[in-house]
N, C-alpha and C positions, 0 to 999 in steps of 0.2 A: 256919392254914396257910399264907397267903401270904406272912406276914411272916419275912424272912429274918433269920438272928444279927445282931448288929451289926458294919455297916461289910461286910455281904456282900448278897450277890446270890442269888434263890432261884429255880429252875427247875422250874414245876409243868407236866407234859403231861396233857392232860385227852383219853378218848378218848372222839369224839363218837358211836359207833356204840352201844357197849354204853348200857343204860338202868338206873338213874338213870347218869349220868356219871360215869366211875371217872377219880377225879385220883391222879397218884401226881407225890411229889418227886423231881425226877430229880437234884437237886442244890443245894448252895449253894456261889457262886463269890466269889472274891476283886473280880473287876472285871466290871462290864457286857460289855464286850467279850467276854469268855469267857463269859459265862451267857449271852447271845445266839448265838455260834458252838455251846453245847450246847444249845438250846433247838432251834435250826437242824437241828443232828444228830439229834434226837427227833422232827421232824416225818415223819410218814408218812400215807399216806391215813386219813382220816376222824380227825385228832386236830387238836388246836389245842394251840399250848404259850404262856406267858407267863412272864416275868421281871419279879418284884418287888424291891421293893429294902427295906433294914431298915425305912422307915416304912409299908410296905403298899401305896406306890404303886407301878402297873403301869407298868413302863420300856419294854416291848416284848411285843406280840402277834401272833401269826401262825398260819392255819389250813389245814388242806389237805383240799378234798373229795374223796370217792372217785372213783376213776378211773375 
């Protein structure tokens, strides 16, 4: 799930409230900057977002606790 298509960056959002954790692929993006923007746009309370490159390397992550 974390491996993006060749030359792309994949954004994954994880609902940390629901158990077991519910992961969702937000999308695949052409640049790291647009992937990070999309990740931040999907960050809401009780979630974590991750950006992976096409080798499966984590390039960005952030989480938001409950309010």
